C-alpha positions in Angstrom: 136.4 91.2 102.8 139.2 93.2 104.4 141.1 90.3 105.8 141.2 88.6 102.4 142.4 91.8 100.7 145.2 92.2 103.4 146.2 88.7 102.9 146.4 89.0 99.1 148.5 92.0 99.3 150.7 90.5 101.9 151.2 87.4 99.5 152.1 89.8 96.7 154.6 91.5 98.8 156.1 88.2 99.9 156.4 86.8 96.3 157.8 90.0 95.1 160.4 90.0 97.9 161.3 86.3 96.9 161.6 87.1 93.2 163.7 90.2 93.9 166.1 88.6 96.5 166.4 85.4 94.3 167.1 87.6 91.2 164.4 85.8 89.3 163.2 87.2 86.0 160.6 90.0 86.5 158.5 88.7 83.6 157.9 85.6 85.7 156.9 88.0 88.7 154.4 89.9 86.5 152.9 86.6 85.3 152.5 85.4 88.8 150.7 88.8 89.8 148.4 88.6 86.9 147.5 84.9 87.6 147.0 85.4 91.3 144.9 88.6 90.5 142.6 86.6 88.2 142.2 83.8 90.7 141.5 86.4 93.4 138.9 88.0 91.2 137.1 84.7 90.7 137.3 84.1 94.5 135.6 87.6 95.0 132.9 86.7 92.4 132.2 83.5 94.3 132.0 85.4 97.6 129.7 87.9 96.1 127.3 85.2 94.8 127.2 83.6 98.2 126.6 87.0 99.9 123.7 87.8 97.4 122.2 84.4 98.1 122.4 84.8 101.8 120.9 88.3 101.5 118.0 86.9 99.5 117.4 84.2 102.0 117.3 86.6 104.8 114.8 88.7 102.9 112.6 85.6 102.5 112.9 84.7 106.1 111.6 88.1 107.2 108.3 87.2 105.5 105.4 86.0 107.7 104.5 82.3 107.8 107.9 81.1 106.5 109.3 77.8 107.6 112.7 78.5 108.8 113.8 74.9 108.6 113.8 75.1 104.9 116.3 78.0 105.0 118.9 76.8 107.5 122.0 75.5 105.8 122.7 71.8 105.9 125.7 70.9 107.8 127.5 67.8 109.2 129.2 69.7 111.9 127.6 68.7 115.3 128.2 72.2 116.6 126.1 73.7 113.7 123.5 71.1 114.2 123.2 72.0 117.9 122.8 75.8 116.9 120.2 75.0 114.5 118.1 73.0 117.1 118.4 75.9 119.5 117.4 78.4 116.9 114.3 76.3 115.9 113.4 75.9 119.5 113.6 79.6 120.1 111.6 80.4 116.9 108.9 77.8 118.1 108.7 79.6 121.5 108.4 82.9 119.9 105.6 81.8 117.7 103.7 80.4 120.6 104.1 83.6 122.6 103.0 85.7 119.5 99.9 83.5 119.1 99.1 83.7 122.9 99.5 87.5 122.9 97.4 87.8 119.7 94.6 85.9 121.3 94.8 87.7 124.5 94.9 91.1 122.8 91.9 90.2 120.7 89.9 89.1 123.8 90.7 92.3 125.5 89.8 94.4 122.5 86.5 92.6 122.0 85.7 93.1 125.8 86.7 96.8 125.7 84.6 97.5 122.6 81.5 95.6 124.1 81.9 97.5 127.4 82.0 100.9 125.4 79.0 100.1 123.5 77.1 98.9 126.7 78.0 101.9 128.6 76.3 104.1 126.1 72.8 102.6 127.2 72.9 103.9 130.8 74.4 107.3 129.6 71.4 107.6 127.2 69.0 106.6 130.0 70.4 109.2 132.3 70.2 111.8 129.6 66.5 111.1 129.0 65.8 111.3 132.8 67.4 114.6 133.0 65.5 115.9 130.0 62.1 114.8 131.6 63.0 116.8 134.8 64.7 120.0 133.5 63.9 122.0 136.5 65.6 119.8 139.1 68.6 121.2 141.1 72.0 120.5 139.5 70.4 119.6 136.1 72.8 121.8 134.2 75.8 120.4 136.0 74.7 116.9 135.5 74.1 117.5 131.7 77.5 119.0 131.4 79.2 116.0 133.0 77.0 113.7 130.9 78.3 115.4 127.8 81.9 115.0 128.9 81.2 111.3 129.7 79.8 110.8 126.2 82.9 112.5 124.7 85.3 110.3 126.6 83.3 107.1 125.5 83.3 108.3 121.9 86.9 109.1 122.0 87.8 105.6 123.1 85.6 104.0 120.4 87.0 106.4 117.7 90.5 105.5 119.0 89.8 101.8 118.4 88.4 102.5 115.0 91.3 104.8 113.9 93.9 102.2 115.0 92.3 99.6 112.5 94.3 99.9 109.3 91.2 99.0 107.3 89.2 101.9 108.5 86.8 102.9 105.8 86.9 106.6 104.5 84.0 108.1 102.6 85.3 111.1 100.8 82.8 113.8 99.5 82.3 117.5 99.0 81.4 118.7 102.6 79.9 122.0 103.4 82.2 123.2 106.5 79.6 125.5 107.9 77.1 122.6 108.4 79.7 120.6 110.4 80.7 123.5 112.5 77.2 124.4 113.5 76.4 120.9 114.5 79.4 120.8 116.8 78.6 124.2 118.3 75.1 123.0 119.0 76.4 119.9 120.8 78.7 121.9 123.0 76.3 124.8 123.6 75.6 123.8 127.2 79.4 124.0 127.9 79.6 127.5 126.4 76.6 128.7 128.6 77.6 127.0 131.8 81.3 128.2 131.6 80.3 131.6 130.4 82.3 131.3 127.2 81.4 133.6 124.3 81.7 132.4 120.7 82.7 134.4 117.7 81.7 132.7 114.5 80.4 133.8 111.2 79.0 131.5 108.5 81.7 130.0 106.3 81.0 129.5 102.7 83.5 126.8 102.1 83.2 123.2 100.9 86.1 120.7 101.0 86.8 117.2 99.9 87.0 115.1 103.1 85.2 112.4 105.1 82.5 114.3 106.9 82.2 111.9 109.9 85.9 111.9 110.7 86.1 115.6 110.2 83.4 116.2 112.7 85.2 114.0 115.1 88.4 116.0 114.6 86.6 119.3 115.1 84.9 118.0 118.2 88.3 117.0 119.8 89.8 120.5 119.0 86.8 122.5 120.3 86.5 120.2 123.4 90.1 121.0 124.3 89.4 124.7 124.0 86.4 124.5 126.1 88.4 122.5 128.8 91.0 125.2 129.3 88.9 128.4 128.6 86.6 129.7 131.5 84.8 132.9 131.0 86.8 133.7 127.9 86.2 133.7 124.2 86.5 131.1 121.4 86.8 132.1 117.8 86.2 129.9 114.8 87.2 131.4 111.3 89.0 130.8 108.1 92.6 132.1 108.2 92.8 135.1 105.9 96.5 134.6 105.3 96.4 130.9 104.5 93.9 129.4 102.0 91.7 126.4 103.1 92.9 126.7 106.7 90.3 126.7 109.5 91.4 128.3 112.9 89.9 127.5 116.3 91.3 130.2 118.6 90.8 130.6 122.4 92.1 133.0 125.0 92.4 130.2 127.7 95.5 129.2 129.7 97.7 128.3 126.8 100.3 125.8 126.5 104.0 125.9 127.7 106.6 126.3 125.0 108.4 123.2 126.3 105.2 121.1 126.0 104.3 122.2 122.5 106.7 119.7 120.7 105.2 116.8 122.5 101.4 117.6 122.5 100.6 115.1 119.8 102.3 112.1 121.6 100.0 109.4 123.0 99.2 109.9 126.6 101.1 113.1 126.9 99.0 115.7 128.8 101.6 118.4 129.7 101.6 120.6 132.9 98.1 122.1 132.4 96.5 118.6 132.0 98.4 117.2 135.1 97.6 120.3 137.3 93.8 120.5 136.3 93.3 116.8 135.9 91.3 117.4 132.7 93.4 115.8 130.0 93.6 112.0 129.0 96.4 112.7 126.7 94.6 111.0 123.8 92.6 114.0 122.3 95.4 115.6 120.3 97.0 112.2 119.6 93.7 111.1 118.0 93.3 114.4 116.2 96.8 113.8 114.6 95.9 110.4 113.6 92.7 111.6 111.9 94.3 114.4 109.9 96.9 111.8 108.7 94.1 109.6 107.5 92.3 112.5 105.8 95.3 114.0 104.2 95.0 117.2 106.0 97.5 118.9 108.4 97.3 120.1 112.0 99.6 122.7 113.6 99.2 124.6 117.0 100.5 127.8 118.2 100.2 128.8 121.9 101.5 131.2 124.5 101.1 130.3 128.1 98.6 132.6 129.9 97.5 134.2 126.5 95.7 131.4 124.6 96.0 128.8 121.8 95.5 128.8 118.1 94.7 125.5 116.2 95.2 125.6 112.5 93.6 122.8 110.4 94.9 122.9 107.0 92.1 121.4 104.8 94.1 121.4 101.6 94.6 118.0 100.1 97.9 116.1 100.5 98.8 112.5 99.9 96.8 110.2 102.0 98.4 108.0 104.6 96.0 105.1 104.6 98.2 102.9 106.7 100.2 104.1 109.8 
């Protein structure tokens, strides 16, 4: 609207100069200014109405499954008609590509999900074979690698589930001690094989959460601690200074200060993960997604060479059901 304002002011100055140089009555000048101001105000109202109508039209166009042809203004100008044809052609191509991409993505997702479910069968078979021959050489090492293989498989499945916006959540009062003991039992072979000691005392705490996803979250955190702690100690306890905050602490290799701001990014493994080839860059990303869904919070403090503390704030906050 700036050009119109400048044009209007320029016209007022021009007419004022004409009236003054021609020594015409000032009353006539004031009347002219009032009339032109009224007409300019009507013009501004008309422009605002057109702008509001176009804005509403653009809002409607942004909706899915809208027919763009019904919103393009009718014009007899051949140039405008040509632009309309080009726009519709581009929109048609875009819709075809989106449909093709959606179908391809759906096929890949179905295949990946099917493969993940199928790979669990040979893993279970190998596990049963190892249990039937517990005294065979390398049994402990194979069982350890089987556990990691199961973890990576479950991580991929859980990643697919958590990415679905319609993932069901079943909230109930959960005894925290029961969940933690179940996870410790699962990873007991890694504690023993890597000579890692555990400091844990029974926690008399119940929280409102989804038990299944809380267990997956704690498994991810404890699995990370076990990866980077060899011959050290892992502590699990409630923070004495912050209520409803579970702490998983290790004295492993720690995380560099420059890596800490990015540890929750998808695929980011940091220097430790790249050097030791142990990190997929999905564990903490998945953990952050889970706490967002559950309405909890996750923070990490770490010093390189000294260890890492993971704080899981179990107090309730507003749920983020859709990311």
